C-alpha positions as CSV (number, residue, x, y, z in Angstrom):
1,X,86.0,-112.5,23.7
2,X,89.7,-111.8,23.3
3,X,91.5,-112.4,20.0
4,X,93.7,-115.1,21.7
5,X,90.5,-117.1,22.6
6,X,89.3,-116.9,19.0
7,X,92.7,-118.1,17.6
8,X,92.7,-121.0,20.0
9,X,89.1,-121.8,19.0
10,X,90.0,-121.8,15.3
11,X,93.1,-124.0,16.0
12,X,90.9,-126.5,17.9
13,X,88.3,-126.6,15.0
14,X,91.1,-127.2,12.5
15,X,92.6,-130.0,14.6
16,X,89.2,-131.7,15.0
17,X,88.5,-131.5,11.3
18,X,91.8,-133.0,10.4
19,X,91.3,-135.8,13.0
20,X,87.9,-136.5,11.5
21,X,89.4,-136.7,8.0
22,X,92.1,-139.1,9.2
23,X,89.6,-141.3,10.9
24,X,87.5,-141.5,7.7
25,X,90.5,-142.4,5.6
26,X,91.6,-145.1,8.1
27,X,88.1,-146.5,8.1
28,X,88.1,-146.6,4.3
29,X,91.4,-148.4,4.3
30,X,90.2,-150.8,6.9
31,X,87.4,-151.9,4.5
32,X,89.9,-153.4,2.1
33,X,88.2,-155.9,-0.1
34,X,89.4,-159.5,-0.5
35,X,91.9,-160.8,-3.0
36,X,89.5,-160.5,-5.9
37,X,90.4,-156.8,-6.3
38,X,92.8,-154.8,-8.5
39,X,94.7,-152.0,-6.9
40,X,95.6,-148.9,-8.9
41,X,97.6,-145.8,-7.9
42,X,95.9,-142.4,-7.8
43,X,97.1,-138.8,-8.1
44,X,97.2,-138.2,-4.4
45,X,99.6,-141.1,-3.9
46,X,96.9,-143.3,-2.4
47,X,95.6,-146.6,-3.8
48,X,92.1,-147.6,-4.8
49,X,90.8,-151.1,-4.9
50,X,88.5,-152.2,-7.7
51,X,86.7,-155.5,-8.0
52,X,87.9,-157.5,-10.9
53,X,84.4,-158.2,-11.9
54,X,82.5,-155.0,-11.1
55,X,78.7,-155.4,-10.8
56,X,78.2,-151.9,-12.2
57,X,80.2,-149.7,-14.6
58,X,82.9,-147.6,-13.0
59,X,83.4,-144.0,-14.1
60,X,87.1,-143.2,-15.0
61,X,88.7,-139.8,-15.5
62,X,91.6,-139.6,-18.0
63,X,93.4,-137.3,-20.3
64,X,92.8,-138.4,-24.0
65,X,96.4,-137.5,-24.7
66,X,97.7,-139.8,-22.0
67,X,95.0,-142.5,-21.3
68,X,97.4,-144.5,-19.0
69,X,97.2,-141.7,-16.4
70,X,93.6,-142.5,-15.3
71,X,91.8,-142.2,-12.0
72,X,88.5,-143.4,-10.7
73,X,85.9,-140.7,-10.7
74,X,84.9,-140.7,-7.0
75,X,84.2,-137.8,-4.7
76,X,87.4,-138.4,-2.7
77,X,89.6,-138.7,-5.8
78,X,88.3,-135.4,-7.3
79,X,87.3,-133.2,-4.4
80,X,89.5,-134.3,-1.4
81,X,92.0,-131.4,-1.6
82,X,89.4,-128.7,-2.2
83,X,87.3,-130.1,0.6
84,X,90.2,-130.1,3.0
85,X,91.2,-126.6,2.1
86,X,87.6,-125.4,2.5
87,X,87.3,-127.0,5.9
88,X,90.6,-125.5,7.1
89,X,89.9,-122.0,5.7
90,X,86.2,-121.6,6.6
91,X,86.8,-120.7,10.3
92,X,89.3,-118.0,9.2
93,X,86.9,-116.6,6.7
94,X,84.0,-116.5,9.2
95,X,86.2,-114.8,11.9
96,X,87.5,-112.3,9.3
97,X,83.9,-111.5,8.2
98,X,82.8,-111.1,11.8
99,X,85.6,-108.7,12.5
100,X,84.8,-106.8,9.3
101,X,81.1,-106.5,10.2
102,X,82.0,-105.4,13.8
103,X,84.4,-102.8,12.6
104,X,81.9,-101.3,10.2
105,X,79.2,-101.2,12.9
106,X,81.7,-99.3,15.1
107,X,82.3,-96.7,12.5
108,X,78.6,-95.9,12.1
109,X,78.2,-95.0,15.7
110,X,80.6,-92.1,15.5
111,X,83.2,-90.9,18.0
112,X,82.7,-91.7,21.6
113,X,82.2,-88.8,24.0
114,X,84.3,-89.1,27.1
């Protein structure tokens, strides 16, 4: 397999991952609740809808020095960016590790005799 093929494969994987994330975010936005919700802004520039009368308590993350800067403690609010970076960087890490293992295996064989 040539290096160009590997680069194309990695690019396709990244594009598919980004497309999946965009589809999930669109699906989440499509599930907007009815008018009995309160909308708050988040760190990522997105909005989150909260029911005015929540059936269960909602965990909130905030800085005690600035309690007005609060976000809802959900997976997407806390781990979206690290997850996205891990998805994008994982193929590069795996390919780099594969090349490292292959180059070390080539050194153990010794010089080729022509």
